[in-house]
N, C-alpha and C positions, 0 to 999 in steps of 0.2 A: 407135861414135864418137858417134852421136846421143845416147846416154844420157849422155855426158860433159857435154854441154851443157844437161842437165835441171837445173831449179831446184826445190828441195823445195816441196811444197804438200801439207799445211800445213808451217809453219816453227815451230820451237820458240822461243817468245818469250824464254826464258831464254838460249838460245845467242845470239839476235839481240842482246840487251842486253849480253852479255859482249863480243861482236864490237864493238859500239858503244863499249864501255869501252876496249877496245884501241885503237880509232881515236882517242879522245880522248887517250890516253898518246902515241901516235905523233905526232899533230898538235902537242900541247903541247911535246913533246920537240923536234920539228923547229923551232918557233918560239923557244922559250926558249933552246936551245943553238945556234941559227942554223946548221941542218944542212939545206941545200937538197936534199941527196941523198935525204933521207927523203921528199920529196914523191913521188919515183919509186916508193918502196916503198909508200906509201899509195895512190898511183894504181893500181899493179899489183893491190893487194888488192881495190880496188873494182871494177876491170874483171874480175878473175877471179870475183868473187862475182856480178857481174851475168850472166856467161856460164855459170858452173857451179855457182852456189851456193857451199858451203863446199869442194867438191872440189879446186880449184887454189889456194885461198887458205890461206896459212900460218895466218893469224888465224882463219879459219873452221874449219880443222882443230883448231887448239888449243882453240877454244871447244866445238866439238861432240864431240871425241873425248877431251879432257882434263878441261877445267874443268867443263863441265855435268855429266858423270858424277861428278866428284868432289864436287860440291855436293849431290848427291842430293835435288835439289828436284823436285817434281812437274813433269811435262812441261806446258807451257802452249801448246797449238797455236793459231796464228793463220794467216789465209790468206797464201800465198806470193806472189801477184801484187803486192800493194802493198809488200812487203818488197823484192821484185826492183825495182820502180819506184824506191823509196828508195835502193837501191844504185846505180841508174843516175843519180840526181841526185848522189849522192856521187862517182860516177865523173867527172861533168862537172866538178864543183868541184875534185876532186883532180887531174885531168889538166890543168885550167886552171892550178892552182897550180904543178904540175911545169914546164909550158911556160913560165910566167912566170919562175920560179926558175932552172930549168936552161937553157932555150932563150934567155931575154932578160937574165938576171941581175937581173931586177926582184924581188929578194926582198921588199921592203916590200909590194908589191902581192900577191905570193904569200902572205905571211903574213896579210894581210887576208882573202884568199879562204879560206885554211886556218883562220883564226879563225872565219868564218862556219860552215864545216864542223864545227869543234870544238863550237860552241854546238849545232848540230843533233844531233850525235852524243851529246853530254852529255845533252841532253833525253831521248833514247832510252835512254841507259844508266842514268841515275839517276832519271828520272821515268816512264819507260815511255811517253813522248810521241814518236811517230814523225811527223815533219813531212811526209816523203815520203808516208807512209800517209794523212795528212790530205789532202794535195794529190790523191792518187790517188782518195780518196773524193769530193772535190769534182768532179773530172773525171768521175767516174761519174755524180754526181747531175745534171750539165748534159749528159750524154750524149757526151762526147768519148771516154770509155772505155766500150765496150759492156758491158752487164750480164753477157753470157756470159763475159767475160774472168775475172770473179771472182764467180760466183754466191754463194759463201759469204760474201763481203764484206758484202752487204746484211744478211744475218742477223746477222752478228756486230757490225756498226756499229749496227744497230737495237737489239740487246740492250744494247750499251754505252750508248747514249743513253737508253734506258729506265732502266737501272741508275742512271745519273748523275741523271736527273730524279727517281727515287725517293728517292735519298739527300738531295736538297735539300728534300723535303717532309716 
């Protein structure tokens, strides 16, 4: 049972971006077609991914078992803890949208919250920019998240910063 609640570490960045793309499709569909019930589906997916990674998430399963293998792209491992943190932020936003839409009938407010989630998911899906991961990194830098939570994060973020600096010079 404890294994059910494992989150992968590392995470395949290709799969993570595909999941984010699926989130964009679901959020845009909910808003454009005015389908409040989809907020519950989106919220379930985020909560499932926070708790179990892709194991209990239909979108996670689709991305990891079908889409990623079909694309035949090389695996791009990234640290799992920041991705789990990002899924947690997505869970807060999506559960808030679901409560607003389904609990209070406040669909306009729910669509605003879902719109913000859509922007964050689109940044991840299309540009590879994970806002939750950036927040996680900032929290590590100021000591809110201890270094031992993600020892690989320092190394990966240091290499990324060095790579970006080198490309500017």
